[in-house]
C-alpha positions in Angstrom: -13.6 -22.9 24.8 -15.6 -20.9 22.2 -13.2 -19.9 19.3 -15.4 -16.9 18.5 -14.4 -15.3 21.8 -10.9 -14.8 20.5 -12.1 -13.0 17.3 -10.6 -9.6 16.5 -14.1 -8.4 15.5 -17.6 -9.9 15.9 -18.8 -12.2 13.1 -21.1 -9.6 11.5 -18.3 -7.0 11.3 -15.0 -8.6 10.3 -16.2 -9.7 6.8 -16.3 -6.0 5.9 -12.6 -5.8 6.5 -12.0 -9.0 4.6 -14.0 -7.7 1.5 -12.2 -4.3 1.7 -8.9 -6.1 1.4 -10.3 -8.4 -1.2 -11.3 -5.6 -3.5 -8.8 -2.8 -2.7 -5.5 -4.7 -2.7 -5.6 -5.8 -6.3 -5.9 -2.2 -7.4 -2.5 -1.1 -6.0 -0.9 -4.5 -6.8 -1.9 -4.0 -10.5 -0.7 -0.4 -10.4 2.6 -1.6 -9.0 3.2 -4.0 -11.8 1.9 -1.5 -14.4 4.2 1.3 -13.2 7.1 -1.2 -13.0 7.4 -1.1 -9.2 7.7 -4.9 -9.2 9.2 -5.3 -5.7 6.4 -3.2 -4.2 3.8 -5.1 -6.2 5.2 -8.4 -4.9 5.1 -7.0 -1.4 1.4 -6.2 -2.1 0.8 -9.7 -3.3 2.3 -11.0 0.0 0.2 -8.6 2.0 -2.9 -9.5 0.0 -2.4 -13.2 0.7 -1.6 -12.8 4.5 -4.5 -10.3 4.9 -7.1 -12.5 3.3 -5.7 -15.5 5.2 -6.1 -13.6 8.5 -9.3 -11.7 7.9 -11.2 -14.8 6.7 -11.4 -15.8 10.5 -9.4 -13.2 12.5 -8.3 -14.8 15.7 -6.4 -12.4 17.9 -3.9 -15.0 19.2 -2.9 -16.8 16.0 0.1 -17.4 13.8 -1.9 -16.0 10.9 -2.3 -12.6 12.7 1.4 -12.5 13.6 2.4 -13.2 10.0 -0.1 -10.6 8.6 1.2 -8.0 11.1 4.8 -8.6 10.2 4.1 -8.4 6.4 1.9 -5.3 6.8 4.3 -3.4 9.0 7.4 -4.1 6.8 5.5 -3.4 3.6 4.0 -0.2 4.8 7.3 1.0 6.3 9.1 0.3 3.0 6.4 2.2 1.1 6.6 5.2 3.4 10.4 5.2 3.1 10.0 5.2 -0.7 7.4 7.9 -0.7 9.8 10.3 1.1 11.9 10.3 -2.1 9.2 11.1 -4.6 8.8 14.4 -6.4 5.5 14.9 -4.6 6.0 13.8 -1.1 2.7 15.2 0.3 0.6 13.5 -2.3 2.2 10.1 -1.7 3.3 10.1 2.0 0.2 11.8 3.4 -2.4 9.2 2.5 -0.1 6.4 3.7 0.7 8.2 7.0 -3.0 9.0 7.5 -3.8 5.4 6.9 -1.3 4.3 9.4 -2.7 6.7 12.0 -6.1 5.1 11.4 -4.7 1.8 12.7 -4.1 3.5 16.1 -7.5 5.2 15.9 -9.2 1.8 15.3 -7.4 0.3 18.3 -8.5 3.2 20.5 -12.1 3.0 19.2 -12.2 -0.8 19.6 -10.9 -0.6 23.2 -13.7 1.9 24.0 -16.4 -0.4 22.6 -16.9 1.5 19.3 -16.5 -1.7 17.3 -18.2 -0.6 14.1 -16.3 2.7 14.0 -13.0 0.8 14.6 -13.8 -1.5 11.7 -14.6 1.5 9.5 -11.2 3.0 10.4 -9.5 -0.2 9.5 -11.3 -0.3 6.1 -10.2 3.4 5.5 -6.7 2.4 6.4 -6.6 -0.1 3.5 -8.1 2.5 1.2 -5.6 5.3 2.1 -2.5 3.2 2.1 -3.5 1.7 -1.2 -4.1 5.1 -2.7 -0.8 6.5 -1.4 1.0 3.5 -2.8 -0.6 3.8 -6.2 0.2 7.5 -6.4 3.8 6.8 -5.3 4.2 4.1 -8.1 2.9 6.6 -10.7 5.3 9.3 -9.4 8.3 7.0 -9.6 7.2 5.9 -13.1 6.8 9.5 -14.3 10.2 10.4 -12.9 11.8 7.5 -14.8 9.9 8.3 -18.0 11.1 12.0 -17.8 14.7 10.8 -17.2 14.5 8.5 -20.2 12.9 11.1 -22.4 15.6 13.7 -21.4 18.4 11.2 -22.0 16.9 10.4 -25.4 16.6 14.1 -26.2 20.2 14.7 -25.1 21.5 11.9 -27.3 19.7 13.3 -30.3 21.1 16.7 -29.7 24.6 15.2 -29.4 24.2 13.3 -32.6 22.9 16.4 -34.3 25.9 18.4 -33.1 28.3 15.8 -34.3 26.6 15.7 -37.7 26.8 19.6 -37.9 30.5 19.5 -37.0 31.3 17.2 -39.8 29.7 19.4 -42.4 
């Protein structure tokens, strides 16, 4: 049996998805650590590892695909859940939701023999989900920074009021 018959995409096409994951995932992983969203960044590392492992030779019926799909679905679901609670839901949830819809578009296109278009949709999926994740990390970081700044300002005002009451 020819192992290439069970490939998710033909040999000339699947490397584009591999390289998209290779170059895009580190951006939102780095942003996750930078913006102190460590759990999300670690999920990104897990997704990066499973994606590269799968897309280096993407066999449809393989344990590598199953693991990649479980990690991808759970990571994206968690990120979408978090994006709903940001101060700018449209900016964070919209790219991730559009990215997820591109997965279904890529399946449809692939089943109708538009293989290159399906691969492009899958690459855009990686880009949009990564962009949404990065924007979400920044939004949470900014919200925490504002909270800390306001708490610091409140403490200074309380200390100033106490000093004024003692005079």
